[in-house]
N, C-alpha and C positions, 0 to 999 in steps of 0.2 A: 586441183586437188592433191592431197597428200597423198604420196605414194606410198607402198607397201614396202615394211621393214623387212621381209623374207625375200629371196628370191621368186620367180614366178615357178620355176619347177618345182618348189619346195611349198606354195601355198595350197596345193590340191590337201595336204595332210589336215587342214585344219579342220577336212569334213570326215573324216576316216575315223569310222566306227558310230557316227549319227545316224538317224534314218532320215535320211536327204539323198537326193539326187544332184550329184555334181559334176560339174564340167570345166576345163581350163579353154580361156581363148574362146569364148562362146559368142556370135556376131548376135549382137544387140541391134543394130539396123532394123530388121524385121520384125524385132518385138517394139518397136513404135509405131505410131502413125505416121510421121514424116517419112519411113525407109530410110533414115540416113544415120552415120555415124560407124563409129567403130565394135572392138569388143569386149565382153568382161574378161579381165584377168582371170577372176574364179566365176562360176554361175552356179547358183544352189540353190532347188527347189526343197523347204525341207516340208515333211509328212508328219509330224510332231511337234507340240509346243516344247517338249524337252530340249528338241533339236537345235531350236530356235535360239532358246538359253544357253546352251552350250556353246551353240558357234558363236553367237556375241562374246562368252566370255573367253572363249579361245585367240577369239578376235584381239580382243581387248588386252589381253595379257601377251599378244605377239606386236601389238602397234600397228594393225592393219584395219584401214579403213573400211566401212560396210554402208552399201548405198542399197536401199528398196526402192524398185523398180516395180511401178503399178501396172497398169494397161498403158503404159508409154502415150499415152494421149497429149499429155501436153510439156513432152520431154525430148531434147535435144541431145544425142551421145554425143560427146567430140568423136572426131577420125581417129582420135590418138587411143580410141578406148577408154575402162572404168578401170583404174588402179584397185586392188584389192578384192573383195567379196561382192557380187552384187544377189543381191537377196530376192528371189520371186516367191511369196507366197501363191499356191494354187488358189483357185474360186472355190473348189471343194475342203480348204482345210478346215475350216471349222460351220457347223451345222449351224443353221436359222435358227433364231429364240422369238419365241413370242410370250408378253407377259401382258395382258389384259390388264387396262385402267378402267376406271368409271367413266372419264371424259376419252378412252380414246385406246392405245396400245405403244407399247415399247417393244420395239424391234431390233434385233441384233444377227449381224451376219459379220463373217469371216473380211479381213481388210483387203483379201484378196478377191473378193464377189464382185461382179458388175454393178456400176451404179442402176442399171434397168432392176434389179432382185429389187431394190428398195422400192421404188416406182410401183412394180409388179404387186409388192405386199400391199403396199399402201390400197389399190386397186383392190384387191384380192377382200381386205379387209373391211372396205367402203369407209376407207377414212380419205383424209386430207393433211398437206401441209409440205408435201415435196415436190409439189409438180414444175416447179422452177428446174430439177434435176431430168425432169421428162426429155432422153437424146443427147442429153451430154455424156460422152463414152468417157471409157475406164474403168477404173474398180472405185468402190468407197473408200478404201484406204486412201488413195489418190484425192479423191472429193474431200477426206477429211483433210489430208496436206494442202490443199490450194484451197480450201476456204470455198470449193466450187460453186456458183452460180451463174444466173444471169441478173438482167437490171429487176426480176420477177421475186427474188429472193435468194438468199446462200444457205451452205450448209449447216454453219451454227446456229439457224432458226430453229433444225430440228435434230440437231445432234443432243443426245442427251449423257453421252459417257464414252471412253474409249478404254478398250484394255491395252495395256503396254508392256511390250517383254521387254529386260534389260539383261544385262551381264549377272546382277545378283538375281532376279525371277521374274515374276510376273504379278502385276497388279491394277487396279480400274480406278481410271482418275475420270471426274467428271466434267460436264462443259465447263463448268464456273473456275476450275483449276487450271485450264488452258489458256495459252496466250493466241489468240485469234484474230486476225485483222484481215482487211480487203485483200483477198487471194491469197491468204497465207495463214500456215498455222504452226507455232513452233512447238514442238515436242521436246522434251527433256533429252538432253545430250547422252549419245546413246541409245536412245528408246525406239523399238519397234511397234507398232500399231498391229495387233493381231486381229480384234475385234470393235468394230463400232457398234453404237446403241443410239437409235432413233426414240424421237418421242413421235408419233402421229395422233392427230387429234378429228374428234368429230367436227364435221361440218357439210358445205353443200358438194353433194358428188358429184352431180350434173354439171357445176360450174367447173368443179376441180379437172373432168375429163374435158370440158369445153375450153380450158385452158391449157390444157396439153396437147389437145390438137393444136390451135390454133399457134403455139410454140413453134411446135413440131416441121407445121406448112411454113410456117415464117425463114424458119434453120432452113429447109431444104431448098428457099425459093434465092435465099441472101448467102446461104452459105459453099463453099467448094467442098460439100462433103464426099464426092466420088471421087476426090485426086488424094493421093497422101498427102497430110496437112500436119500440124503441130496443135493445131486449135486456136485460138485468140494469142497472138504474138504478145500483145501489149495491155497493161491495164488502163482501162478508162480515166484522164486524168479528170478530176473535180470540174465540173460542166461544161463536159467536151465527150467527144468521141474518137480514140485513137483511129481508126480506119477513115475517120473524117478528116483528120491531121494528116496522114499521110497521103490521101489521095489529092487534097486539096495543095501539096508540095511537088505532084506531077508523078509521083512514085506508083500508082497504082500500075500493074501489069510490068513494072519493071521486072526484067530478069538478068539472072548473075547467074555462068553456069547454068547447073539444071534445075535451080531454086526460082521461083516468082510470087512476085507480090501479086496476089491474085486479082483477077479481072470482075471478080464477082464480090470479092470483099476485101477493103486495104488493109485490115489486121488480120489475114492469115497469108502462111506464106505457104504455097505449093510445092511440090516434088514432081518435076516434067519426068522423071524416068530413073536418071541417075546421079540425083543430087548428093553433096557431100555436105556435111555440117558445115564446115567451112563456108559452101556456098549459102547456106542458110545464114549463119551467122553473119556471115557479110551484109545480107538485106535488113538484119537487123540494126546492126551499128549504123548503115547509110541512110535506115529511116530516122532516128535516133538525131542522127547529125542535121538533115534536113529539116526536120520538124523545130528543131530548137535553132536553128541557123532564121529561120522563116518566124517562128512564134514565141521562141524563148520558152518554149515548154519541153522538159526531160520528159522522153517517155519512158517507163518502167517496165521492162521485160514480166509477162505472167508467166511465157513458156520457162522451165527449170532445165539448166545447161548441169550437165553432169560428166563428169569425162575430164580426157585431155585435147584441149582444142590448140590444130596447130596453125 
């Protein structure tokens, strides 16, 4: 990652006079679901949209990188920390909005809101469409960035539009204007998602509830949700499952330092207590090497790495 162009002791001035909470050298490990990694050079929680735009403008002028941290559910922070600005949108940064439609409803949330907010809104409105997001941790901004989903569906299927902030201002971009692929959404360079709008539809509410209940039960039985983890580590190759491939090469339960490939699901890595990002990254590299050697398949990480890895 590109280092910031101004000394750390002066980085805090980027936030001076803005409606934000800011701190230097803020530990990020506790803010991620894997509970590992270093600190943010400058940690910023904005309290207004204008503050986000001003911060992005100042950072661009100074050549300082800006990283957005969502719920940290699919993020691995390097032990060397994250240079520049780490921006965290609060869960209540922007209010929920609803727009009734003939066949359903559009609902908008701040990007810092938890994914469960969308699922709860769907239930409250008696609508369907986002069942596959039930039980997925993290924020709606993170769901957008990762095009989050399961074998039953993915975020882009219910996404309507996203409101973006840049150094120049704020504006909405429709779903058709975004580059969305399997487990990834490319936003314009330098843009930060402020709000995400979804379109839910009328349908079989009972079947929707049953599907979510069944999926949640399956997750609890097959995923190590009680241990610190970073979610699914690899994308599933076409026609295959990453967990099955990793298990087939004998790595299920393999431990490096205080990180372990889960004995419950081989596509998950858990923190046994004091794991470092280096431990987790080492297991990722090992799994990739073993699977490629055995099957000629290159596993593509789904977990997002940010910061400096040592």
